[in-house]
C-alpha positions as CSV (number, residue, x, y, z in Angstrom):
1,E,-22.9,-31.1,-5.4
2,L,-19.4,-30.8,-6.9
3,L,-20.6,-28.5,-9.6
4,V,-22.2,-25.1,-9.0
5,K,-24.4,-23.7,-11.8
6,V,-25.0,-20.0,-12.1
7,V,-27.9,-18.9,-14.3
8,N,-28.5,-15.4,-15.5
9,V,-32.2,-14.8,-14.8
10,H,-32.4,-12.1,-17.4
11,D,-31.0,-14.3,-20.1
12,M,-31.6,-18.0,-19.4
13,Q,-29.2,-19.0,-22.1
14,K,-26.3,-17.7,-20.1
15,V,-25.2,-20.5,-17.7
16,Y,-21.9,-20.6,-15.9
17,F,-20.3,-23.5,-14.0
18,L,-18.0,-23.1,-10.9
19,R,-15.7,-26.1,-11.1
20,E,-13.0,-25.2,-8.5
21,P,-14.5,-26.9,-5.4
22,A,-12.9,-30.3,-4.9
23,K,-15.5,-31.5,-2.4
24,P,-19.3,-31.2,-2.3
25,V,-20.7,-27.7,-1.9
26,K,-23.0,-27.5,1.1
27,H,-24.1,-23.9,1.0
28,V,-24.0,-20.9,-1.3
29,S,-24.7,-17.3,-0.4
30,W,-24.7,-14.0,-2.3
31,D,-23.4,-10.7,-0.8
32,P,-26.1,-7.9,-0.6
33,Q,-24.9,-6.1,-3.7
34,G,-24.5,-9.3,-5.8
35,R,-20.8,-8.7,-6.3
36,F,-19.6,-12.0,-4.7
37,L,-20.8,-15.5,-4.3
38,A,-19.6,-17.6,-1.4
39,C,-19.5,-21.4,-1.6
40,S,-19.0,-23.4,1.6
41,C,-17.7,-26.9,1.0
42,T,-17.7,-30.0,3.2
43,D,-13.9,-30.0,3.4
44,G,-14.0,-26.7,5.3
45,I,-12.9,-24.5,2.4
46,I,-14.8,-21.3,1.3
47,Y,-14.6,-20.3,-2.3
48,I,-15.4,-16.6,-3.0
49,Y,-16.3,-15.8,-6.6
50,S,-16.4,-12.3,-8.2
51,M,-19.6,-11.9,-10.1
52,T,-18.9,-8.3,-11.5
53,S,-17.5,-9.4,-14.8
54,E,-19.2,-11.2,-17.7
55,E,-18.1,-14.6,-16.3
56,P,-17.5,-15.6,-12.7
57,S,-13.9,-15.7,-11.5
58,L,-12.4,-17.1,-8.4
59,F,-11.6,-14.1,-6.1
60,R,-10.4,-15.9,-3.0
61,K,-10.0,-19.3,-1.4
62,M,-10.2,-19.5,2.4
63,D,-9.3,-22.5,4.6
64,G,-9.3,-22.9,8.4
65,I,-12.5,-20.9,9.1
66,I,-15.6,-23.1,8.8
67,P,-15.7,-26.7,10.1
68,R,-15.4,-29.9,8.0
69,L,-18.9,-31.5,7.7
70,E,-20.6,-34.5,6.4
71,N,-23.0,-34.0,3.5
72,D,-26.1,-34.6,5.6
73,A,-25.1,-32.8,8.8
74,L,-27.5,-30.4,10.3
75,T,-24.6,-28.2,11.4
76,S,-24.1,-25.1,9.2
77,S,-21.0,-23.9,7.5
78,K,-22.9,-21.2,5.5
79,V,-21.4,-17.7,5.5
80,V,-23.8,-14.9,6.2
81,W,-23.0,-11.5,4.7
82,H,-23.2,-8.4,6.8
83,P,-25.7,-6.0,5.2
84,D,-22.9,-3.5,4.3
85,G,-21.3,-6.2,2.1
86,R,-17.7,-5.7,3.5
87,T,-17.6,-8.8,5.8
88,F,-19.4,-12.1,6.4
89,A,-20.0,-14.1,9.5
90,A,-18.9,-17.8,9.5
91,P,-19.6,-20.5,12.0
92,T,-16.4,-22.1,13.3
93,A,-15.5,-25.6,14.6
94,T,-15.2,-24.1,18.2
95,R,-18.9,-23.1,18.1
96,D,-18.1,-19.4,17.7
97,I,-18.9,-16.9,15.0
98,Q,-16.0,-15.4,13.1
99,I,-16.2,-12.2,11.1
100,V,-14.1,-12.2,7.9
101,S,-13.2,-9.2,5.7
102,I,-13.9,-9.8,2.0
103,E,-11.2,-7.3,0.9
104,D,-8.2,-9.0,2.4
105,G,-9.7,-12.3,3.7
106,E,-8.5,-11.5,7.3
107,K,-10.3,-12.5,10.5
108,Q,-11.9,-9.6,12.3
109,R,-14.0,-9.6,15.5
110,S,-15.6,-12.7,16.7
111,F,-18.8,-13.7,18.7
112,T,-17.8,-16.2,21.3
113,S,-19.3,-18.4,24.1
114,G,-22.8,-18.1,22.8
115,H,-23.6,-21.8,22.1
116,G,-22.8,-25.1,23.7
117,A,-23.3,-27.0,20.5
118,E,-22.6,-26.6,16.7
119,I,-24.3,-23.6,15.1
120,S,-27.1,-24.4,12.6
121,C,-28.0,-21.0,11.2
122,M,-27.4,-17.2,11.5
123,A,-29.2,-14.0,10.4
124,W,-28.2,-10.3,10.5
125,S,-30.8,-7.7,11.1
126,P,-31.4,-5.5,8.1
127,N,-29.5,-2.6,9.6
128,G,-26.6,-4.8,10.7
129,A,-27.0,-3.9,14.4
130,L,-28.0,-7.3,15.5
131,L,-27.0,-10.9,14.8
132,M,-29.2,-13.9,15.6
133,S,-27.7,-17.4,15.7
134,A,-29.2,-20.8,16.4
135,S,-28.1,-24.3,17.4
136,V,-30.1,-27.5,16.8
137,E,-28.4,-29.4,19.5
138,D,-28.9,-27.0,22.4
139,D,-32.3,-25.6,21.1
140,R,-31.1,-22.1,21.7
141,L,-31.4,-18.8,19.8
142,T,-28.8,-16.2,20.8
143,L,-29.1,-12.5,20.1
144,W,-25.9,-10.5,19.7
145,E,-25.1,-6.8,19.5
146,T,-22.8,-6.2,16.5
147,K,-20.7,-3.4,17.8
148,T,-19.6,-5.0,21.1
149,Q,-20.2,-8.7,20.2
150,R,-22.0,-9.1,23.5
151,I,-25.0,-11.4,24.1
152,L,-28.2,-9.5,24.6
153,K,-30.7,-12.3,25.0
154,R,-31.2,-16.0,24.7
155,F,-34.4,-17.7,23.5
156,S,-35.5,-21.4,23.7
157,Y,-36.8,-22.8,20.4
158,E,-36.4,-26.3,19.2
159,R,-34.4,-27.6,16.2
160,V,-34.1,-24.3,14.3
161,I,-32.2,-24.8,11.0
162,N,-32.9,-21.5,9.1
163,M,-34.2,-18.0,9.9
164,T,-34.5,-14.5,8.7
165,W,-35.5,-11.0,9.9
166,H,-38.2,-8.9,8.3
167,P,-36.4,-7.0,5.5
168,L,-37.8,-3.6,6.6
169,S,-36.5,-3.8,10.2
170,E,-39.9,-4.7,11.5
171,N,-39.8,-6.6,14.8
172,T,-40.5,-9.9,13.1
173,L,-38.5,-13.1,12.9
174,V,-39.2,-16.1,10.7
175,W,-37.6,-19.5,11.1
176,T,-37.9,-23.2,10.1
177,N,-37.1,-26.3,12.1
178,T,-36.3,-30.0,11.4
179,Y,-40.0,-30.8,11.9
180,G,-40.8,-29.1,8.7
181,E,-42.6,-26.2,10.4
182,V,-42.4,-22.5,9.5
183,A,-42.9,-20.0,12.3
184,M,-43.4,-16.3,12.2
185,A,-43.1,-14.3,15.4
186,T,-44.3,-10.7,15.2
187,G,-43.1,-8.5,18.1
188,F,-40.3,-11.0,18.6
189,L,-38.2,-8.6,20.7
190,Q,-39.9,-7.4,23.9
191,D,-37.4,-5.1,25.5
192,D,-37.3,-1.5,24.4
193,S,-33.5,-1.5,24.5
194,D,-33.3,-4.4,22.0
195,I,-36.0,-2.8,19.7
196,K,-33.9,0.4,19.6
197,F,-31.0,-1.6,18.1
198,L,-33.3,-3.2,15.5
199,K,-35.0,0.0,14.5
200,G,-31.9,2.3,14.8
201,P,-29.6,3.4,12.1
202,K,-27.3,1.1,10.1
203,V,-24.2,-0.2,11.9
204,L,-20.9,-1.0,10.1
205,S,-19.2,-4.4,10.1
206,P,-17.3,-5.1,13.3
207,F,-13.7,-4.6,12.2
208,F,-10.7,-4.4,14.5
209,H,-9.7,-1.2,12.7
210,D,-12.3,-0.1,10.2
211,P,-10.7,1.4,7.1
212,L,-13.8,3.6,6.5
213,K,-13.2,5.3,9.9
214,E,-9.4,5.3,10.1
215,G,-8.4,5.6,6.4
216,Y,-4.8,4.7,5.4
217,N,-3.0,5.7,2.2
218,N,-5.6,5.4,-0.5
219,N,-8.2,3.5,1.5
220,R,-10.1,6.7,2.4
221,L,-11.6,9.5,0.4
222,P,-9.2,12.2,-0.7
223,I,-8.7,15.0,1.8
224,V,-9.9,18.3,0.5
225,N,-8.9,21.3,2.6
226,G,-9.0,19.2,5.7
227,H,-12.3,17.6,5.0
228,A,-13.2,14.3,3.2
229,R,-14.3,14.9,-0.4
230,S,-18.0,13.9,-0.9
231,T,-18.5,11.3,-3.6
232,R,-22.0,12.6,-4.3
233,S,-23.1,15.9,-5.7
234,G,-26.3,17.9,-5.3
235,R,-28.3,18.9,-2.2
236,V,-27.7,16.8,0.8
237,G,-28.7,17.0,4.4
238,S,-31.9,18.9,4.0
239,P,-35.1,17.5,5.7
240,D,-36.6,16.6,2.3
241,S,-33.5,15.7,0.4
242,A,-33.5,12.7,-2.0
243,E,-30.7,11.0,0.0
244,D,-33.0,10.9,3.1
245,D,-35.9,9.6,1.0
246,L,-33.7,6.9,-0.5
247,D,-32.3,6.0,2.9
248,I,-28.7,7.0,1.8
249,G,-27.0,8.4,4.9
250,M,-24.2,11.0,5.0
251,D,-22.1,9.9,7.9
252,G,-21.0,6.4,7.0
253,G,-19.0,7.1,3.9
254,E,-20.5,4.0,2.2
255,D,-24.1,3.5,1.2
256,G,-25.4,5.1,4.4
257,W,-23.7,2.8,6.8
258,I,-22.8,4.8,9.9
259,E,-21.1,3.9,13.2
260,D,-23.2,3.8,16.3
261,D,-20.8,5.5,18.8
262,D,-23.0,6.2,21.8
263,G,-23.5,2.5,22.7
264,A,-27.3,2.6,22.8
265,G,-28.1,1.3,19.4
266,Y,-29.1,4.6,18.0
267,T,-27.5,8.0,17.4
268,N,-28.5,11.5,18.3
269,G,-30.4,13.4,15.8
270,I,-32.6,10.5,14.6
271,N,-36.3,11.0,14.9
272,G,-39.0,8.4,15.5
273,H,-39.2,7.7,11.8
274,G,-35.5,6.8,11.5
275,K,-34.8,10.1,9.7
276,R,-32.2,12.8,10.5
277,T,-33.6,16.0,12.0
278,N,-32.6,19.4,10.7
279,G,-30.8,20.3,13.9
280,H,-27.4,19.8,12.2
281,L,-28.1,22.4,9.5
282,D,-27.0,26.1,9.6
283,P,-29.5,28.9,9.9
284,L,-31.1,29.9,6.6
285,D,-29.5,33.3,6.7
286,S,-26.0,31.8,7.2
287,S,-23.4,33.1,4.7
288,D,-21.9,29.6,4.6
289,I,-24.7,28.4,2.3
290,K,-23.8,30.9,-0.4
291,R,-20.1,30.1,0.2
292,S,-20.6,26.4,-0.2
293,R,-22.4,26.9,-3.5
294,M,-19.5,29.0,-4.8
295,T,-16.8,26.5,-3.8
296,S,-17.9,23.4,-5.7
297,W,-14.4,22.7,-6.9
298,Q,-11.7,21.7,-4.4
299,P,-8.2,20.3,-4.9
300,Q,-7.4,16.6,-4.2
301,L,-4.5,16.1,-1.8
302,H,-2.2,13.1,-1.3
303,D,-2.7,11.3,2.0
304,P,0.2,11.2,4.5
305,F,1.9,7.8,5.0
306,Q,4.7,6.3,7.1
307,P,7.4,4.7,4.9
308,G,7.7,1.0,5.6
309,G,4.3,0.8,7.4
310,T,1.2,-1.0,6.4
311,P,-2.5,-0.5,7.3
312,W,-4.3,-2.7,9.9
313,R,-5.2,-6.1,8.5
314,G,-7.3,-7.9,11.1
315,N,-5.7,-7.0,14.4
316,R,-2.1,-6.8,13.2
317,K,0.0,-4.4,11.2
318,Y,3.6,-3.7,10.4
319,L,5.0,-0.4,11.6
320,C,8.3,-0.8,9.9
321,L,9.9,-3.1,7.3
322,N,13.5,-2.6,6.2
323,L,16.8,-4.4,5.9
324,T,17.6,-4.1,9.6
325,G,14.5,-5.9,10.7
326,F,10.8,-5.3,11.2
327,V,8.4,-3.9,13.8
328,W,4.9,-5.2,14.2
329,T,2.0,-4.8,16.6
330,V,-1.1,-6.7,17.7
331,D,-4.3,-5.1,18.9
332,Q,-5.4,-6.6,22.2
333,D,-8.4,-4.2,22.6
334,T,-7.2,-2.6,25.8
335,H,-3.6,-2.3,24.7
336,N,-1.2,-3.4,21.9
337,T,1.7,-5.9,22.0
338,M,4.8,-4.7,20.2
339,T,7.5,-6.9,18.7
340,V,10.8,-5.8,17.2
341,E,12.8,-8.5,15.3
342,F,16.2,-8.3,13.6
343,Y,17.7,-10.2,10.7
344,D,21.1,-10.2,12.4
345,R,20.4,-11.8,15.7
346,E,24.1,-12.1,16.5
347,T,24.4,-8.3,16.7
348,H,21.0,-7.4,18.1
349,R,18.5,-9.1,20.3
350,D,14.8,-9.2,19.5
351,F,12.5,-7.6,22.1
352,H,8.8,-7.6,22.9
353,F,6.8,-5.3,25.2
354,T,3.3,-4.3,26.2
355,D,2.3,-1.1,24.5
356,P,-0.4,1.0,26.5
357,F,0.3,4.1,24.3
358,L,-0.9,2.4,21.1
359,Y,2.1,3.3,18.9
360,D,1.1,3.5,15.3
361,K,4.5,4.4,13.6
362,A,8.0,3.1,13.9
363,C,11.5,3.3,12.4
364,L,14.3,0.9,12.9
365,D,18.1,1.1,12.2
366,E,21.4,-0.2,13.6
367,K,21.4,2.2,16.5
368,G,17.8,2.2,17.8
369,T,14.1,2.1,17.4
370,L,11.8,5.1,17.1
371,F,8.1,5.0,17.9
372,S,5.2,7.6,17.8
373,C,1.7,7.4,19.0
374,P,-1.4,9.6,18.4
375,A,-3.0,11.8,21.0
376,T,-5.7,10.3,23.3
377,K,-8.0,12.0,25.9
378,G,-5.8,14.1,28.1
379,T,-2.5,12.8,26.6
380,P,-0.8,14.5,23.7
381,S,1.0,12.8,20.8
382,M,4.3,11.3,21.8
383,I,7.7,10.3,20.4
384,F,9.6,7.4,22.0
385,Y,13.2,6.4,21.2
386,R,14.9,3.2,22.4
387,P,18.6,2.8,21.5
388,H,20.0,-0.7,21.2
389,E,23.1,-0.1,23.2
390,T,24.1,2.7,25.7
391,W,26.6,3.1,28.5
392,T,24.1,4.8,30.9
393,N,21.4,3.2,33.0
394,R,18.6,5.3,31.5
395,S,18.8,4.7,27.7
396,D,15.4,5.5,26.2
397,W,13.6,8.8,26.1
398,R,10.1,10.2,25.4
399,T,8.9,13.6,24.4
400,S,5.4,15.0,23.8
401,L,4.1,17.3,21.1
402,P,1.9,20.3,21.9
403,F,-1.8,19.5,22.3
404,G,-3.6,19.4,19.0
405,E,-0.5,18.5,17.0
406,E,-0.3,15.0,15.6
407,V,2.6,13.1,14.0
408,T,2.2,12.5,10.2
409,A,5.6,10.7,9.7
410,I,8.8,9.9,11.4
411,S,12.3,9.0,10.3
412,L,15.5,7.8,11.9
413,S,19.1,8.2,10.8
414,S,22.5,7.6,12.3
415,S,22.6,11.2,13.5
416,Y,19.1,12.6,14.0
417,V,15.4,11.9,14.7
418,L,13.0,13.5,12.2
419,V,9.3,14.2,13.0
420,T,6.8,15.9,10.7
421,T,3.4,16.9,12.2
422,T,-0.1,18.0,11.2
423,A,0.9,21.6,12.1
424,N,3.3,21.4,9.1
425,Y,6.3,21.5,11.4
426,V,9.5,19.7,10.8
427,R,11.0,18.8,14.1
428,V,14.6,17.5,14.4
429,Y,16.0,16.0,17.5
430,T,19.4,14.5,18.4
431,L,19.4,10.7,19.0
432,F,19.0,11.2,22.7
433,G,16.1,13.7,22.6
434,T,17.6,17.2,22.5
435,P,15.5,19.5,20.2
436,L,17.8,20.8,17.5
437,R,15.7,22.3,14.7
438,I,12.1,23.3,14.1
439,H,10.6,25.0,11.1
440,R,7.3,25.1,9.2
441,L,7.2,24.1,5.6
442,K,5.9,26.6,3.1
443,R,3.9,23.8,1.3
444,A,1.3,21.8,3.2
445,P,0.0,19.4,4.3
446,I,3.0,17.1,4.7
447,V,2.9,13.7,3.2
448,T,6.0,11.8,4.5
449,C,9.7,12.2,5.3
450,A,13.0,10.3,5.1
451,S,16.6,10.8,6.4
452,H,20.1,9.5,6.1
453,G,23.1,10.7,8.1
454,E,23.0,14.5,8.1
455,Y,20.4,14.8,5.3
456,I,16.6,14.9,5.7
457,M,14.0,14.9,3.0
458,T,10.4,16.1,3.5
459,I,7.6,15.6,0.9
460,S,4.4,17.6,1.0
461,N,1.5,18.6,-1.2
462,G,2.4,21.4,-3.5
463,P,0.7,23.4,-6.4
464,V,-2.5,22.1,-7.8
465,N,-2.6,20.8,-11.3
466,A,-5.4,22.8,-13.0
467,S,-6.3,20.0,-15.4
468,S,-6.6,17.1,-12.9
469,G,-7.5,19.1,-9.8
470,S,-4.9,17.2,-7.7
471,A,-2.0,18.6,-5.8
472,E,1.5,17.9,-7.1
473,L,4.1,16.6,-4.6
474,V,7.1,18.7,-3.8
475,Y,10.2,17.7,-1.8
476,T,12.9,19.5,0.1
477,I,16.3,18.1,1.0
478,E,18.3,19.7,3.7
479,N,21.7,19.2,5.4
480,V,20.9,19.5,9.2
481,A,24.5,19.7,10.3
482,R,25.4,22.6,8.0
483,D,21.9,24.1,8.1
484,T,21.8,24.3,4.3
485,V,19.1,23.5,1.7
486,C,20.1,21.2,-1.3
487,Q,16.7,21.2,-3.0
488,S,13.8,23.5,-2.0
489,E,10.2,22.6,-2.9
490,D,11.1,20.9,-6.2
491,I,8.3,18.9,-7.8
492,I,8.5,15.1,-7.6
493,A,8.3,13.6,-11.1
494,I,5.4,11.2,-10.9
495,P,2.7,11.0,-13.6
496,E,-0.7,12.5,-13.2
497,G,-3.0,10.3,-11.2
498,T,-0.1,8.4,-9.7
499,T,0.4,8.0,-5.9
500,L,3.6,7.8,-4.0
501,R,4.2,4.4,-2.4
502,N,7.5,4.9,-0.6
503,A,10.4,7.4,-0.2
504,F,13.7,6.5,1.3
505,F,17.5,6.9,1.1
506,S,19.7,4.1,-0.1
507,D,22.7,2.6,1.8
508,T,24.9,5.1,-0.1
509,G,22.7,8.0,0.9
510,D,20.9,8.8,-2.3
511,P,17.1,9.5,-2.3
512,Y,14.7,7.1,-4.0
513,I,11.0,7.0,-4.5
514,Y,8.6,4.2,-5.6
515,D,5.2,5.1,-7.1
516,S,2.0,3.3,-8.0
517,T,3.2,2.7,-11.6
518,Q,5.7,0.3,-9.9
519,T,8.7,2.4,-11.0
520,L,11.8,3.0,-8.9
521,L,13.4,6.4,-9.4
522,T,16.4,8.0,-7.9
523,C,17.2,11.7,-7.6
524,L,20.3,12.6,-9.6
525,H,22.5,15.7,-8.7
526,W,20.4,16.3,-5.7
527,R,23.2,18.0,-3.8
528,T,23.4,20.8,-6.3
529,P,20.5,23.3,-5.9
530,G,18.3,23.5,-9.0
531,A,20.1,20.6,-10.8
532,A,18.1,17.6,-9.5
533,K,16.3,15.3,-11.8
534,W,14.4,12.0,-11.1
535,V,15.8,9.1,-13.1
536,P,14.1,5.7,-13.4
537,L,16.3,2.8,-12.5
538,L,13.7,0.0,-12.6
539,D,10.2,-0.6,-13.9
540,T,9.0,-3.7,-12.1
541,R,6.2,-4.2,-14.7
542,Q,8.9,-5.0,-17.3
543,L,10.6,-7.7,-15.3
544,D,11.4,-10.9,-17.2
545,R,9.4,-13.0,-14.7
546,L,6.2,-11.2,-15.8
547,R,6.8,-11.3,-19.5
548,D,4.7,-14.4,-20.2
549,G,1.7,-12.9,-18.4
550,K,1.1,-15.9,-16.2
551,K,2.1,-14.3,-13.0
552,E,0.0,-11.7,-11.2
553,E,2.1,-10.0,-8.6
554,S,3.3,-6.6,-7.4
555,Y,6.2,-5.4,-5.3
556,W,6.4,-3.8,-1.9
557,P,9.5,-1.6,-1.8
558,V,11.8,-2.1,1.2
559,A,15.2,-0.6,0.4
560,V,18.0,0.0,-2.1
561,A,21.3,-1.5,-1.0
562,D,24.4,-3.0,-2.7
563,G,23.2,-1.6,-6.0
564,K,19.9,-3.7,-5.9
565,F,16.2,-3.1,-5.3
566,H,15.1,-5.1,-2.2
567,C,11.3,-5.7,-2.0
568,I,8.6,-8.1,-1.0
569,I,6.7,-9.9,-3.7
570,L,2.9,-9.6,-3.3
571,K,0.9,-12.3,-5.0
572,G,-2.5,-11.8,-6.7
573,G,-4.3,-8.6,-5.7
574,D,-2.5,-8.1,-2.4
575,R,-1.2,-4.5,-1.8
576,Y,0.6,-4.9,1.5
577,P,2.7,-7.7,3.1
578,Y,1.1,-9.7,5.9
579,F,1.9,-12.5,8.3
580,P,3.8,-14.8,8.5
581,R,6.7,-12.5,7.7
582,P,7.3,-12.7,3.9
583,L,10.8,-13.3,2.5
584,L,12.8,-10.4,0.9
585,S,13.6,-10.5,-2.8
586,E,16.1,-8.5,-4.7
587,F,16.2,-7.3,-8.3
588,E,19.0,-5.8,-10.4
589,F,18.4,-2.3,-11.8
590,N,17.1,-2.3,-15.3
591,V,16.5,1.1,-16.8
592,P,13.5,1.2,-19.2
593,V,15.5,2.3,-22.3
594,R,13.6,0.6,-25.1
595,G,11.4,-2.4,-25.7
596,V,12.0,-5.5,-27.8
597,S,9.3,-6.8,-30.1
598,E,8.0,-10.4,-29.6
599,E,9.4,-11.4,-33.0
600,D,12.9,-10.3,-32.0
601,G,12.6,-12.1,-28.7
602,K,11.4,-15.3,-30.3
603,A,14.1,-15.2,-33.0
604,G,16.8,-14.9,-30.3
605,A,15.3,-17.7,-28.3
606,E,15.0,-20.1,-31.3
607,G,18.4,-19.4,-32.7
608,G,20.2,-20.1,-29.4
609,E,22.4,-17.0,-29.9
610,E,21.5,-13.5,-29.0
611,S,20.5,-11.5,-32.1
612,N,22.0,-8.1,-32.8
613,T,18.7,-6.4,-31.8
614,L,18.6,-8.1,-28.5
615,A,22.3,-7.5,-27.9
616,G,21.9,-3.8,-28.8
617,A,19.0,-3.3,-26.4
618,R,20.8,-5.1,-23.6
619,L,24.0,-3.1,-24.1
620,E,22.2,0.2,-24.4
621,E,20.4,-0.4,-21.1
622,T,23.7,-1.4,-19.4
623,Y,25.4,1.8,-20.7
624,V,22.6,4.1,-19.5
625,R,22.5,2.4,-16.1
626,T,26.2,2.6,-15.6
627,S,26.2,6.3,-16.7
628,I,23.6,7.0,-14.0
629,L,25.5,5.2,-11.3
630,M,28.7,6.9,-12.5
631,A,27.0,10.3,-12.1
632,M,25.8,9.4,-8.7
633,L,29.3,8.4,-7.6
634,E,30.8,11.6,-9.0
635,D,28.4,13.6,-6.9
636,S,29.3,11.4,-3.9
637,V,33.1,12.0,-4.5
638,S,32.6,15.7,-4.6
639,A,30.5,15.7,-1.4
640,S,33.0,13.5,0.5
641,S,36.1,15.5,-0.5
642,G,36.7,16.3,3.2
643,S,36.9,12.7,4.2
644,K,40.0,11.0,2.7
645,S,38.8,7.4,3.5
646,R,35.3,7.8,2.0
647,S,36.7,9.7,-1.0
648,S,39.3,7.0,-1.8
649,V,36.7,4.2,-1.7
650,A,34.3,6.2,-3.9
651,R,37.1,7.0,-6.4
652,S,38.1,3.4,-6.7
653,E,34.4,2.4,-7.3
654,L,34.1,5.2,-9.8
655,A,37.1,3.9,-11.7
656,R,35.6,0.4,-11.8
657,I,32.2,1.6,-13.1
658,E,33.9,3.9,-15.7
659,L,35.8,0.8,-17.0
660,E,32.6,-1.2,-17.1
661,A,30.9,1.6,-19.1
662,N,33.8,1.7,-21.6
663,K,33.7,-2.1,-22.0
664,T,29.9,-1.9,-22.7
665,L,30.6,0.7,-25.4
666,L,33.1,-1.5,-27.0
667,Q,30.6,-4.3,-27.2
668,L,28.0,-1.9,-28.6
669,L,30.5,-0.9,-31.2
670,A,30.9,-4.5,-32.3
671,V,27.1,-4.8,-32.6
672,E,27.0,-1.7,-34.9
673,C,29.9,-3.0,-37.0
674,R,28.1,-6.3,-37.5
675,E,25.1,-4.4,-38.8
676,G,27.1,-3.0,-41.8
677,E,28.8,0.0,-43.1
678,E,25.6,2.1,-43.1
679,R,25.7,2.1,-39.3
680,G,29.1,3.9,-39.3
681,M,27.7,7.2,-38.1
682,R,26.1,5.6,-35.1
683,A,29.3,3.5,-34.5
684,L,31.4,6.7,-34.4
685,E,29.0,8.2,-31.9
686,V,29.5,5.2,-29.6
687,V,33.3,5.7,-29.8
688,K,33.1,9.4,-28.8
689,L,31.1,8.4,-25.7
690,M,34.1,6.6,-24.3
691,R,35.9,8.2,-21.4
692,D,39.5,7.3,-22.2
693,G,42.3,9.3,-20.6
694,G,45.1,7.0,-21.7
695,G,43.9,6.1,-25.2
696,K,43.7,2.4,-24.6
697,M,40.0,2.2,-25.2
698,L,40.2,4.1,-28.5
699,E,42.9,1.8,-29.6
700,A,40.7,-1.2,-28.8
701,A,37.9,0.5,-30.7
702,G,40.1,0.7,-33.7
703,K,40.9,-3.0,-33.5
704,V,37.2,-3.8,-33.4
705,A,36.6,-1.7,-36.5
706,A,39.5,-3.5,-38.3
707,R,38.2,-6.9,-37.3
708,Y,34.9,-6.3,-39.1
709,G,36.6,-4.6,-42.1
710,R,35.3,-1.1,-41.4
711,G,38.2,0.9,-42.8
712,I,36.6,4.3,-43.0
713,L,35.3,3.9,-39.4
714,G,38.9,3.0,-38.3
715,E,40.3,6.2,-39.9
716,K,37.6,8.3,-38.1
717,I,38.5,6.6,-34.8
718,R,42.2,7.4,-35.3
719,E,41.3,11.1,-36.0
720,V,39.3,11.2,-32.7
721,Q,42.3,9.6,-30.9
722,E,44.7,12.2,-32.4
723,R,42.4,15.1,-31.4
724,R,42.2,13.9,-27.8
725,L,46.0,13.5,-27.6
726,V,46.5,17.2,-28.4
727,G,43.7,18.2,-26.0
728,L,41.0,19.1,-28.5
729,E,37.4,18.3,-28.0
730,D,35.6,15.9,-30.5
731,G,34.4,18.0,-33.3
732,E,30.8,17.6,-34.6
733,E,32.2,18.2,-38.1
734,D,33.6,14.7,-38.1
735,L,30.2,13.2,-38.2
736,G,29.3,15.2,-41.2
737,E,32.4,14.1,-43.1
738,Y,31.7,10.4,-42.6
């Protein structure tokens, strides 16, 4: 069938057609919660439809997983959903079974070498602990353990084309064959070890790195005082609780799905009825019971993250992405393989190494690469630095943190190595491993950090917003060389309910942040204590490329360099970049000053010439943007007064931007003059904003007023010019006399 028809059984009048498949659809399958519908086509393409809205919508299209088949082939290409609904199993052309994540469409674990012919059908046990697969050609049923993907048993049954387990985890298997027979085998599994898997607790999907267990950024539940916030309220964990009666577990974090960690197919604390015992509860006279009832409200904290890093996607992840290059790792089960690549291969050489320490964070710059790994059994958390060039034989260095202390974020500058830890310590090392500074932040826990030259910035959870119950983020900027504090625990200006996506310094050494509203902000006057303010330089939601509403994309922040925002464009619903390595894109700053109505935009497009409204909006944004950049440069000139070379470069750039700002004001003055005499007050304000030491700009402003016949405005401009010549400030009374 080329057309798939979906009928609402509650309302037979509602019929929907899925028209995207280009070739016949051989199989369809619903996920356990009814959120998704998978269609397997004969051309080897899987179409995943979201069924949560009123009408079905195409959620994802996958190629290269299932085999291409003839319409009448007995071989199966049907995807079989794991009972937890987060993955599905798909037969491959190599006669293996591939697990695929529905969230990102990436391949996870696989079941290999189980069949000598094409697979005809598969079935998960109701608890997800076992997978049964069959092949018509080799007349074989293969029983797999989900957690380890190992073969438990093989059975010989002829021509099996479909099968299912008893829905209540009874030891019963039902199957059909090509002879038209239906068979039911009660007591199908004979060994007690296999029956324990079948009747044991629910087992999660076999991920390489399960986001439920690891958690990354916003993939996990908010941390509340060091513990995961429960998404359910009420009495849990008691022997007669409703959660036990409804078979809703407490350990899995999602619908009762828990991880079987002891390798025996069941977990400790489960009685013969599959229920939890009361051994995990405190004594009835414990004071913790009263305390837990009194502390029902807890603050919601921001998760820590590593700037430039991504979560695991399949068995790969990026540890670092910036303008120097990128660092990525591949999980090989027993170890990882690490790759460091550079954009400038003439200056640096790519390198690759086997990683037995399982590094999970990295930083990269022109001088070296910094790694950190979590603690393992008997081995503490570790920092590893590898410089690109040295004049000694031993170039790299390692250092361990005290036992029980984990790395939350790392940063690398041209002068220092910065490490923040779970003990709320800020540790600073020289580039070759000499400990330089250590102190504990007053606010905790730490979220992330960044550095540039002599400056470091740490961000942590701060005071709790009483209305939302979430902690506000605070930042501290320090000069390590001078041992001074520029900003101390100032609040980061992000809206309520917004999360921080990245924090970094630009190539000129100014701090930037990018939040979940897709807004890029810079910290203005950050070198002056108490004077800092966060100023928006770009709202990517307002980009011209998104104005028609046809594109669905977001942006992964990489860096700010050369006065531009460098990022990776993410298509569709993707939140993180993936392989192959995506291309970098850059956008000019565009301060969100004011919006333009659709009518004004259409009028300008139809007329061919820019309307006064559009020109005014464009020039206002240009002036505000140049004013911000000018203020940043003035701060930089003041800070670099000790360095003549840096100061001279900054001063020449400052003069250029000041000239650009004055030219923008002249153009804005022309727009106001075209609007008529009634805009004279506003036009005079524009003139007074000019920074004109020699008087040339005010002279040009007078010529603009004369060109449009604004005589009164011209007189006011001459008065302003005369006042400045004698050293007087512009008086506010002039505006009133106009």
